[in-house]
C-alpha positions as CSV (number, residue, x, y, z in Angstrom):
1,M,107.0,116.1,80.4
2,R,106.6,112.4,79.7
3,L,109.5,109.9,79.6
4,G,107.4,107.1,78.2
5,W,107.2,106.3,74.5
6,K,104.5,104.5,72.5
7,L,105.4,101.7,70.3
8,H,105.6,102.6,66.6
9,G,103.5,100.0,64.7
10,D,104.8,96.5,65.5
11,G,108.1,97.9,66.8
12,A,110.0,96.2,64.0
13,R,109.2,97.9,60.7
14,I,108.7,101.5,59.4
15,A,106.3,101.8,56.5
16,P,107.3,103.8,53.4
17,G,106.7,107.5,54.0
18,E,106.5,107.1,57.7
19,V,109.0,108.1,60.5
20,V,109.3,107.1,64.1
21,A,108.3,110.3,65.9
22,P,110.1,111.7,69.0
23,D,107.4,110.3,71.3
24,E,107.5,106.9,69.7
25,R,110.1,104.0,69.7
26,L,110.8,100.7,68.0
27,S,111.4,97.6,70.1
28,W,114.0,98.1,72.7
29,P,116.7,95.9,71.0
30,R,116.3,98.0,67.9
31,T,116.2,101.3,69.9
32,I,119.4,100.3,71.7
33,G,121.0,99.5,68.4
34,I,120.1,102.9,66.9
35,G,121.2,104.6,70.1
36,L,124.6,103.0,69.8
37,Q,124.8,104.3,66.2
38,H,124.3,107.8,67.6
39,V,127.3,107.2,69.9
40,V,129.5,106.2,67.0
41,A,128.2,109.1,64.9
42,M,129.0,111.7,67.5
43,F,132.2,110.1,68.7
44,G,134.7,111.2,66.1
45,A,133.9,114.9,66.3
46,T,133.3,114.9,70.0
47,F,136.7,113.4,71.0
48,L,138.6,115.5,68.4
49,V,138.0,118.8,70.2
50,P,139.6,117.8,73.5
51,V,142.5,116.1,71.7
52,L,143.2,119.2,69.7
53,T,142.8,121.5,72.7
54,G,144.6,119.5,75.4
55,F,141.4,118.8,77.4
56,D,140.7,115.4,78.9
57,P,138.6,113.4,76.4
58,A,136.9,111.3,79.2
59,T,135.9,114.5,81.0
60,T,134.5,116.0,77.8
61,L,132.6,112.9,77.0
62,F,131.2,112.8,80.6
63,F,129.8,116.3,80.3
64,S,128.6,115.7,76.8
65,A,126.5,112.8,78.2
66,L,125.2,114.9,81.1
67,G,124.5,117.8,78.7
68,T,122.4,115.5,76.4
69,I,120.4,114.3,79.3
70,A,119.8,117.8,80.4
71,F,118.8,118.8,76.9
72,L,116.2,116.0,76.7
73,L,114.7,117.0,80.1
74,I,114.6,120.7,79.4
75,T,113.0,120.3,76.0
76,G,110.3,118.1,77.5
77,N,111.7,114.9,75.9
78,K,110.2,116.2,72.6
79,L,113.3,117.3,70.6
80,P,115.8,114.5,69.6
81,S,119.4,115.8,69.8
82,Y,122.9,114.8,71.0
83,L,125.1,117.5,72.5
84,G,128.7,117.0,71.4
85,S,131.9,119.1,71.4
86,S,131.5,122.3,69.4
87,F,134.3,123.0,66.9
88,A,133.6,126.7,67.4
89,F,135.4,126.5,70.7
90,I,138.7,125.2,69.3
91,A,140.3,128.6,68.4
92,P,139.3,130.5,71.6
93,I,140.3,127.5,73.8
94,T,143.7,127.3,72.1
95,A,144.3,131.0,72.5
96,A,143.1,131.2,76.1
97,T,145.1,128.1,77.1
98,A,148.2,129.5,75.6
99,S,147.8,132.8,77.5
100,G,146.4,131.7,80.9
101,G,146.1,127.9,81.0
102,Q,143.3,125.4,80.8
103,A,141.4,126.9,83.8
104,V,141.1,130.2,82.1
105,A,139.8,128.6,79.0
106,L,137.2,126.9,81.1
107,G,136.2,130.2,82.5
108,G,135.5,131.4,78.9
109,I,133.5,128.3,78.2
110,L,131.4,128.8,81.3
111,A,130.8,132.5,80.4
112,T,129.7,131.4,76.9
113,G,127.3,128.9,78.3
114,V,125.7,131.5,80.6
115,L,125.3,134.0,77.8
116,L,123.8,131.3,75.5
117,A,121.3,130.3,78.3
118,L,120.3,134.0,78.6
119,V,119.7,134.2,74.9
120,G,117.5,131.0,75.2
121,V,115.4,132.7,77.9
122,V,114.9,135.8,75.7
123,V,114.0,133.6,72.6
124,H,111.5,131.6,74.7
125,V,109.8,134.8,75.8
126,A,110.1,137.0,72.7
127,G,110.4,134.4,69.9
128,A,113.2,133.7,67.5
129,R,112.4,136.3,64.7
130,W,114.9,138.8,66.1
131,I,117.8,136.3,65.6
132,Q,117.1,136.3,61.8
133,I,117.1,140.1,61.8
134,V,120.3,140.5,63.8
135,M,122.1,137.6,62.1
136,P,120.9,137.1,58.5
137,P,122.6,134.3,56.5
138,V,125.3,136.4,55.1
139,V,126.5,137.3,58.7
140,T,126.0,133.7,60.0
141,G,127.9,132.3,57.1
142,V,130.9,134.5,57.4
143,I,131.2,133.9,61.2
144,V,131.3,130.1,60.7
145,A,133.7,130.4,57.7
146,L,136.2,132.7,59.5
147,I,136.3,130.3,62.5
148,G,137.4,127.5,60.3
149,L,139.9,129.5,58.2
150,N,141.4,131.2,61.3
151,L,142.5,127.8,62.4
152,A,144.5,127.0,59.2
153,P,147.9,127.6,60.8
154,V,147.1,125.2,63.6
155,A,146.6,122.4,61.0
156,W,150.1,123.0,59.5
157,G,151.6,123.3,63.0
158,A,155.0,124.6,64.1
159,C,158.4,123.3,65.2
160,G,160.1,124.4,68.4
161,E,163.7,125.0,69.1
162,D,164.1,121.4,70.3
163,G,163.0,120.1,67.0
164,A,159.6,118.9,68.2
165,C,156.8,119.7,65.8
166,T,153.1,119.8,65.9
167,G,150.3,119.4,63.3
168,F,151.1,118.3,59.8
169,Q,154.8,119.0,60.2
170,A,155.2,116.5,63.0
171,A,154.8,113.5,60.6
172,P,154.0,114.5,57.0
173,L,153.7,110.9,55.8
174,T,151.3,109.9,58.6
175,A,149.3,113.1,58.1
176,T,149.0,112.5,54.4
177,V,147.8,108.9,54.9
178,T,145.2,110.1,57.4
179,L,144.0,112.9,55.1
180,A,143.9,110.6,52.0
181,S,141.9,108.0,54.0
182,I,139.3,110.5,55.0
183,I,139.0,111.8,51.4
184,L,138.7,108.3,49.9
185,I,136.2,106.9,52.5
186,Q,133.8,109.7,51.6
187,V,133.5,108.6,48.0
188,L,134.0,104.9,48.4
189,F,131.2,104.4,50.9
190,R,127.6,105.6,51.5
191,G,125.4,105.8,54.5
192,L,126.8,105.7,58.0
193,V,130.3,104.6,56.9
194,G,130.6,107.5,54.6
195,R,129.4,109.9,57.3
196,L,132.0,108.5,59.7
197,A,134.9,109.3,57.3
198,I,136.7,111.5,59.8
199,L,136.6,108.9,62.6
200,L,137.6,106.0,60.3
201,G,140.4,108.2,58.8
202,V,141.7,108.8,62.3
203,V,141.7,105.0,63.0
204,I,143.6,104.3,59.8
205,G,146.1,107.0,60.5
206,Y,146.5,105.8,64.1
207,V,147.2,102.2,62.9
208,F,149.7,103.6,60.3
209,A,151.4,105.7,63.0
210,S,151.6,102.7,65.3
211,L,153.4,100.7,62.6
212,R,155.9,103.6,62.3
213,G,156.5,103.7,66.1
214,E,154.8,107.2,66.5
215,V,152.3,106.1,69.2
216,D,153.2,106.1,72.9
217,L,150.9,103.8,74.9
218,A,152.7,104.2,78.3
219,A,149.8,106.3,79.7
220,V,147.3,103.8,78.4
221,N,149.0,100.8,80.2
222,K,149.1,102.7,83.5
223,A,145.5,103.9,83.4
224,A,142.7,102.1,85.3
225,W,139.8,100.4,83.6
226,V,137.2,102.1,85.7
227,G,137.2,105.5,87.4
228,L,135.9,109.0,87.4
229,P,137.2,111.5,84.8
230,H,139.6,114.3,85.8
231,F,137.7,117.4,86.8
232,T,139.2,120.9,86.6
233,A,137.8,124.1,88.2
234,P,137.5,127.2,86.0
235,A,139.3,130.5,86.5
236,F,138.3,133.8,85.1
237,D,140.4,136.3,83.1
238,P,138.5,139.2,81.5
239,G,141.3,139.5,79.0
240,V,140.2,136.3,77.2
241,L,136.4,136.6,77.3
242,G,136.4,138.5,74.0
243,L,137.7,135.4,72.4
244,F,134.6,133.4,73.3
245,L,131.8,135.9,72.6
246,P,131.6,135.1,68.8
247,V,131.0,131.4,69.7
248,V,127.6,132.3,71.2
249,L,126.4,133.5,67.8
250,V,127.6,130.3,66.1
251,L,125.9,128.1,68.8
252,V,122.6,130.1,68.3
253,A,122.8,129.5,64.6
254,E,123.5,125.8,65.0
255,N,120.7,125.2,67.5
256,V,118.1,127.1,65.5
257,G,119.2,125.2,62.4
258,H,118.9,121.9,64.3
259,V,115.3,122.7,65.4
260,K,114.3,123.6,61.9
261,S,115.9,120.5,60.4
262,V,114.1,118.1,62.8
263,A,110.8,119.9,62.2
264,A,111.2,119.6,58.4
265,M,112.1,115.9,58.6
266,T,109.3,115.0,61.1
267,G,106.6,117.3,59.7
268,R,106.0,118.9,63.1
269,D,106.3,122.4,64.3
270,Y,109.1,122.8,66.9
271,D,109.6,126.5,66.8
272,H,108.2,126.9,70.3
273,L,111.1,124.7,71.5
274,T,113.8,126.9,70.1
275,G,114.2,128.9,73.3
276,R,114.4,125.7,75.4
277,A,117.0,124.2,73.0
278,L,119.2,127.3,73.4
279,L,118.7,127.3,77.2
280,A,119.5,123.6,77.4
281,D,122.7,123.9,75.3
282,G,123.7,127.0,77.3
283,L,123.3,125.1,80.6
284,A,125.2,122.1,79.2
285,T,128.1,124.3,78.1
286,T,128.0,126.0,81.5
287,L,128.2,122.7,83.3
288,A,131.1,121.6,81.1
289,G,133.0,124.8,81.9
290,V,132.5,124.2,85.6
291,G,134.2,120.8,85.6
292,G,136.7,120.6,82.7
293,G,134.7,119.7,79.5
294,S,134.5,121.5,76.2
295,G,131.5,123.5,75.2
296,T,128.6,121.7,73.5
297,T,126.3,122.0,70.5
298,T,123.7,120.0,68.7
299,Y,125.2,117.6,66.2
300,A,124.6,117.4,62.5
301,E,126.2,113.9,62.5
302,N,123.3,112.6,64.5
303,I,120.7,114.4,62.3
304,G,122.3,112.3,59.5
305,V,121.7,109.1,61.4
306,M,118.0,110.1,62.0
307,A,117.6,111.0,58.3
308,A,119.0,107.7,57.2
309,S,117.1,105.5,59.8
310,R,113.9,107.6,59.8
311,V,113.9,107.1,63.6
312,Y,113.5,110.4,65.6
313,S,112.7,108.8,68.9
314,T,114.2,110.5,71.9
315,A,114.6,107.0,73.4
316,A,117.5,106.4,71.2
317,Y,119.2,109.6,72.5
318,W,118.7,108.4,76.1
319,V,120.6,105.2,75.1
320,A,123.3,107.3,73.4
321,A,123.7,109.5,76.5
322,V,124.0,106.5,78.8
323,G,126.4,104.8,76.5
324,A,128.6,107.9,76.4
325,L,128.5,108.2,80.1
326,V,129.7,104.6,80.5
327,L,132.6,105.2,78.2
328,S,133.6,108.3,80.0
329,L,134.0,106.4,83.3
330,S,137.0,104.4,81.9
331,P,140.3,106.3,82.4
332,K,142.0,103.7,80.1
333,F,139.6,104.7,77.3
334,G,140.5,108.4,77.8
335,A,144.2,107.7,77.8
336,L,143.8,105.8,74.5
337,I,142.2,108.8,72.9
338,N,145.0,111.0,74.2
339,S,147.6,108.8,72.6
340,V,146.6,109.9,69.0
341,P,149.9,111.3,67.6
342,Q,150.4,114.7,66.1
343,G,150.8,113.5,62.6
344,V,147.3,112.0,62.6
345,L,145.9,115.2,64.1
346,G,147.7,117.3,61.4
347,G,146.0,115.2,58.7
348,V,142.5,115.3,60.2
349,T,142.6,119.0,61.0
350,T,143.6,119.9,57.5
351,M,140.2,118.4,56.4
352,L,138.3,119.5,59.5
353,Y,139.1,123.2,59.6
354,G,138.6,123.5,55.9
355,M,135.2,121.8,56.2
356,I,134.2,124.4,58.9
357,G,135.1,127.2,56.6
358,I,133.1,125.7,53.7
359,L,130.1,125.2,56.0
360,G,129.9,128.9,56.1
361,A,129.8,129.0,52.3
362,R,127.1,126.4,52.4
363,I,125.0,128.7,54.5
364,W,125.3,131.3,51.8
365,V,124.4,128.9,49.0
366,Q,121.4,127.5,50.9
367,A,120.1,131.0,51.7
368,R,120.8,132.2,48.1
369,V,122.8,135.1,49.3
370,D,123.2,137.7,46.5
371,F,126.9,138.8,46.3
372,S,126.1,141.2,43.6
373,D,124.7,143.3,46.4
374,P,127.6,145.4,47.7
375,V,126.3,145.1,51.3
376,N,126.5,141.3,51.2
377,L,129.9,141.3,49.4
378,T,131.5,143.7,51.9
379,T,130.0,142.0,54.9
380,A,131.7,138.7,53.8
381,A,134.9,140.1,52.4
382,V,136.3,142.3,55.2
383,P,135.6,139.9,58.1
384,L,137.2,137.0,56.3
385,I,140.5,138.8,55.8
386,I,140.4,139.9,59.5
387,G,139.8,136.3,60.6
388,I,142.3,134.6,58.3
389,A,145.1,137.1,59.0
390,N,144.1,137.0,62.7
391,F,143.9,140.7,63.3
392,T,144.3,141.5,67.0
393,W,143.3,144.5,69.2
394,A,143.8,145.1,72.9
395,A,141.5,147.2,75.0
396,G,142.8,147.4,78.5
397,D,142.8,143.9,79.9
398,L,140.7,142.6,77.0
399,Q,142.4,140.9,74.1
400,F,140.4,140.5,70.8
401,G,141.6,138.2,68.1
402,G,140.7,137.6,64.5
403,I,137.5,135.7,65.2
404,A,136.1,138.2,67.6
405,L,137.0,141.2,65.5
406,G,135.8,139.5,62.3
407,T,132.5,138.7,64.0
408,A,132.1,142.3,65.2
409,A,133.0,143.6,61.7
410,A,130.4,141.4,60.0
411,L,127.6,142.6,62.3
412,V,128.6,146.3,62.2
413,I,129.3,146.4,58.4
414,Y,126.1,144.7,57.5
415,H,123.8,146.8,59.7
416,V,125.5,150.1,59.1
417,M,125.6,149.6,55.3
418,R,121.9,148.6,55.3
419,V,120.9,151.7,57.3
420,V,122.9,154.1,55.3
421,G,121.9,152.4,52.0
422,R,118.2,152.6,52.8
423,W,118.6,156.3,53.8
424,R,120.4,157.1,50.5
425,G,118.1,154.8,48.5
426,T,121.0,152.8,47.2
427,V,120.0,149.4,48.6
428,Q,116.7,147.6,49.2
429,G,115.5,145.3,51.9
């Protein structure tokens, strides 16, 4: 592995049709500037997960930075990527925390990371072809879709006996302003501003909530400017592990998609790094589970920055990782993130969870999944209802919710129907 980078051209300009390759860089001032853009790009989504799940944002950011550094090292400094908080963990973390506390949720994150790392080892040895066979686009799409749609009730929220509400119900006007801001920013602006619609919408909603007296800054005033984040040790409850198993499949799909996207944009073959990418993300997620951070994944937001800038230099990601690490060492910064009120969260999650659901549909569209085929239609239809309605099933100490059962249903229905259909000659492929 080499940590040095050769200068691209004169270090200042990128000729038409060219890109700055992962082993190249622009001048350091320009590289630092692009690295800070990556911090901004990942920030909105990365801090939302701990805020929504009750985790410490500073701790999550700390392990996100360490995970990115580990990813760069394990992939030989050849694959540009930032590892931020994965939305796929929101539902299992929420359910596990409600039943056993944050430590139990961390145990589930740790177990997910270990399993993903093992998948990475298998892929590195045996190749990635078997992933496409086990998880074709119709299955991958439905898993991603049901994770987002399963979270819909969380966006609306609930009210307790004391009258305190969560989600959209906590402050409908603030939630509406936040949601409307996100929607309008996406069509009013292009480039980086448009891609940061969620982050900017949260900022606008936060300012609006402050004017209405909905923001409590007491914890921010008490917090120190510099200090280590709060670490929490994991605990293990076999009863909640079933909630986290489907997340492994989503992380596999996201990482494979990331490797292929970077390969397509740089014109290089990175298939041989797929196993390393999965292993690195697994180890980063395991590390986060050990100390109190949320599970990680490669970030599409940062792919967008690379596509816009045509800079794929891993040097920019080292800058981003160091920048995130510095921010995580400020307790005051973490307290400020935690002060985002429920009304703002209700507005942003209405958009966010719906977008996760639609990402599943986008996988179907991009892969041209044929829903006139009864196998594909049934594989999508049944699991979606299981996930949206949140079917549950207990097997001894294990508790399986809608996401786990929907994922299992997608895999079983697809492969059983294919086998039976080929035996009877009623389906092809």
